[in-house]
N, C-alpha and C positions, 0 to 999 in steps of 0.2 A: 149362516154368515161364512164368507170366505176368508181364510186366514193363511198364513205362510204354511202351516202344517197340515192343511186338509185338501190337498189337490192330488189328482191321479199322476201316475207315471207318464201318461201320454201327455198331459198337460206340461210336466217338468220337461219332458223332452223337448216339446214345441218351444218352451221358453228359452232353453239352452240353444236350440238351433236357430231360432229366430235372433236371439241376442248375438250370436256369432255372424249371422248374416247381416244384421244391421250394422255391425262394427266394420264389416269390410265391403259392403255393397255401396257403389257410388249414390249420391244423394238422388239422382234421377232415374235409378234403375227400377223396372217393373212397377211403374206406378199403379197398375190394375190390381196387384196383389200386396205390394209392400212399398213403403217409401220412408225416408228419413230426410227430415228438413231442419234447418237453423232457424232459431228465432231468439230475440233479445229478451231477457228478464230485465224488467225496468223497476228501479227501486222508486221511492216517494210516497209509498202508502196508498196509491191509487189501486183499485182492482182492475186487472187486465186478463184477457182471455185469448188463448192461442188454440186453434183447432186444426185438425187435418183428418182427411177421410180417404177410405178405400172402399170403393163400391158403395154399398149401403150402410156401412159402419163408419162413425165418427168418434174421435177422442178429442175431448176439449179439457184444457188445462187452465183453471182460473186461480189467481193467486194475487196477493199484496205483499210487498216487501219493503224493507227500509234499509238504508246505509249503502255506502258505495256507489258504484256507477254501473251501467247496464253490463250485464254479463251474458255471454253466448251460451246458449243451451241448444240441445238437439231433442227433436220429438221423432220416434219411430213408430209407425203403425203397419201391421201386416195381417194377413188372412191366410190361415192354414191352407194347405193344398185341397182338403175336402171342404172347405168353407165352414167348418165347424167351430173354429176358434178365431177370435179377433184379439190382437194384442196391442197394447199401447206402453211405450216406455218414454219418459220424460227424464233428461239428466243433464249435468254440466260435465262436459268431457274432461275438464281439468281436474275433477275429482271431488273438490269441495267447494260449496258456494260461501262467499263472504257476506251475502246479504241475510238479512234476518226476515224471515217469512212470518207474517202476522196471520196468514190464513193460505190454505191451498185446498183444490178440490179438482180431481179428475173425474171426468164423466164419460162412460163408454156408451154410445147410443146404438140400439140394435141389438144389445147383448145383455146377458146376466153375468155378472163377474163371478169367476170361479177361483180366482187367485189374484192377490193384490199384496204388494208390500212397498214400503217406504224406507229410504236411506238418508242418513244425515251425511255420509260420505260415500263416494264411489270408488270402485277399483281403478287407480291410475298411479303412475309413478311409484309403483312399488307398494302402494297402500291397498288395503282390501275394503270391500263393501262394509259399511257400519249400518245395520238396519235401525230404525227407530224402534223404540220400546212399543210394544202392542198397544199399550194404553194411550199412545200419542195421536192414533189415527182411527178412524173408523171405516170399516169396509161395508157398503150396502149392496142392494141388489146391482146398481148400475153405477155407483159413486165411490171414490175413496176420498176422504176428507179429513182435515186436521180435527182433533178434539179440543175444544175450547178449555182452558186452563190446565191442559195436559201437555200440549204440543210445546217442544223446546225451542221452536223458531228457527231449527237447522233443517234444511232440506237440500239434498244434491241429486236425488233420483226417485222416481216413482214408476212402478211397473204394476200393470193390471192385464189380466188375461179374461176375456169373457166368452161365454158359450154363445154361439149364435142361435137364432131359431130355425136354422137350416135343418131341414128333414129330407131323407132320401126318399125318392119315389119308388 
């Protein structure tokens, strides 16, 4: 099972580089390898799904939330230069969501998750990332999802990196 503590230095390097690129690359840059798109997270308790793809790989974020009004969120998806890693990050740029999430699930299609983490607050306005407790979410082969009865209903960021089935000839 993938956890925040069992991933390689290469994966960490990709995550850091992709995170920096995603933060500074215009929304429409390099659609064949990476993209960052805006979407609204809607309250009301209804299940919603937002998806984005790069080549043969797709990230889907499914959620239900309560309270407040729509919030603007971002999703970044990217493929490493050697096509061996696909990453997906979903986050609220303002740092903390005021919505209460009753459920969430991220699914990476075409990959096997090697690293994943979820956060109740993201680094913004002088604040630092605050990860969820490991017991609040479950990392499977291709999904990251809330754990019933343990999830505190606070989500502001979710990141997953999957190993593609790409093989060298």
